[in-house]
N, C-alpha and C positions, 0 to 999 in steps of 0.2 A: 503491502501500502503506500510505502512510507516513494521507496521509489517512481511511484507513480505524480505522487505529489510536486516532487523533486523537475521530476515530465517535464510537466503538468508548467508549473512557475517558468524552470527554464522556454520553452515554446513561449513565452506570456510578456517576458519579462526578454528575450530577443524579434521578439512580433515592432516596429516598426511600428515610432508612434506616428498613426496619418493626422498629421496636422492638420484643420483647415485654411488652407488662401485664402486673406483678406479678401471681403468682399469687394472694394476697390480696385480689386485686382479681378474677376472673378470674370472670363471672356461672356457667356451669353449672360450674361444678370447684365455689367455694366454694361456689352450690344445690346440688354432693349432695353436701358434705362434711355438710349443714348437713343432710341426709333422714337420709346414715346416721347422727350422733349419734341425732335424734333419732328414730330408729327401735331405734335400743339404748336409750336413758332406758324407749320403750315398754316394751319384752319387760327386763328388768331388776325395770319397776317390773307390770310388772300381769303378774300368774300365770297367766291368761293367752291370752296371745298370745308366743309365739318367733318366733324369726327365722326369716331361708328360707336359712341359707345358704351354700345353691350359689347363689342371686342374690346375695344381695350378696358375695361370691367378687368374680361374673363383674359381677357392677356394678359392686366395686377397674377388675378387670383389665380395665374397656370406660374408664372411669374414665384410668390410668395410660396409655392408650392415646387418648384424646385427646389428650392433652394435650404429645405425645410429638408427635402429628400435628399440634398448632399452632404445634410450633415448640424445651418448654421439653424442653429436659438431662432426661436421667432422676437423677443424680442430687441438679438443684435441685426435680429433681418428691420423689422421696426427700427431703426434708434438709425437704423444706415439708410430707412428713407427718409427721414426727420434733418442725418448732419444732413449743415447749415455747409459748411466745406464738402461733402462731396457732392450737393444738389448744384453750387459754385461750380466743380470740376465737371458735371456730364452738362450743363448751359452751354461754357466755353468750347462743347472738343463738338457738341450739340449745332454751335453758331460758328463753327472751324468746318464741318462735314457742311455747311449747307452752303458757305459762300464756299468752296471746291463742284461740290453740284450747278452752282450758278445762280442761288438769288445775293439780290442782291439790298439791301438794308435803301430802307424807302421805299422800295419796289414791287408793290405787293406784284404784278404777274410776276413778277419776276420766281416769287415763292410757287405761285397757284405754278408754274410751271413744271415747278423739280418737288410737287403734292403728286401732278398728272402723269410728268414720272412716272413713278415709284408706287401709283399704284397700276397702271399699263404695267412693270419690272411682278407685281405680284409681289412685288415687297411688306420684310413687315411693320417700314414705315406704312406704302402701301395696303394693306389692312387695316391702317387704324385711322381709314382717310373716306372722306367720297365726294364729289366729284357732283357741285348740282349746277352747275353753267349746262 
């Protein structure tokens, strides 16, 4: 019996610690949050594009579920989503993405074009938007 306890203890001690990657560097989570921010900016800037709110809420719940399944505690996820530094980082990344995609501040039609392009591609950003034009 002692040998089994020793073996079990050895296996536990030899197992690597599976530390979770910080939420701020988890690719899927950050890509999804950035896409959500981009969609939000497009819908607020372009008068002919709206958000698909049911889809937005569904994607957010899917994202929370994904984070929990990866092992992130719910309170850590909630704190991350409310963290002002992380919000500012995501906003900055989204603004850079929009600029690279052709959106020009003060020119709503450029945001509309980016939104329509994303809708046509069927991207995550596009799935969050509805073109009313």
